[in-house]
N, C-alpha and C positions, 0 to 999 in steps of 0.2 A: 718859189716854194714858200709855203707857210711856215712861219716860225712857231715852234712849239714851246710854250712856257709851262714849266712843271711846278710853278709856285702853287701852294695849297693843294696839291694833288693828294696828299695823305688825308687831308680833311674830306675831300670828295670821296676818296676810297672808303673812309670810315663811315661816311653817310650812306653810301650805296651798299656796303657789305651786308647789313641786315636784310635789305631788300633782296639781294642775290640769294642769301641763305633761305629766306622765306620762299623764293621761287624753287630752290632745290627741294625744300620740304614738300611743297605742293607736287613736284614731279615725283618724289619718292612715293607719294600716295598712289601714283598711277603706274609705277614700274611693274608690278606683278601682272597687271592686265596687258601692258605694253609688250612684255616679253612673250605673251601667249598668242597675240594676234598676228595675222599675216602682214606681209609688207604692204599689200594693197589696203588693208584696213588701217594700217598706220598712216598711210598717205591721206586717206579719207579723214581720219581723226584730226590730223594737224591742219588740214586745209578747209574743213567744213565750217569752222567758226563756232561750232557748238560747245567747244571747250576752250575758253579764252586763255587759260594757262598754257595749254599745249600749243595753241596758235602763237602766243607770245614767245614761247621757247623756240618754236620752229623758225619764226622770223628772226630771232636773235642768232640762232645757229646759222641761218643763211647769210645774214649780214657779216658775221665773223668769218665764215668760210669764204665768202666772195671778196671780202675786203682785206682780210688779214692772214688767214691760215690756209687758203686754198691750194697753195703750191708747196706745202711743207713736205719735206722728204722723211 
């Protein structure tokens, strides 16, 4: 099993936090349209590659779901 070292993790988190917030802001710009479109259109939107922000968010969601949070009760 790999040993996890948590040294300097706050510095990493502080560095990443503004980028995560920027992603959230970009997603907020899309939320009105997202809530109005069908499930099929949502699937097309995130997988088409035409909107890199949505594709990035979708890939991050899948990574977190599949590797960390998929079996949460």
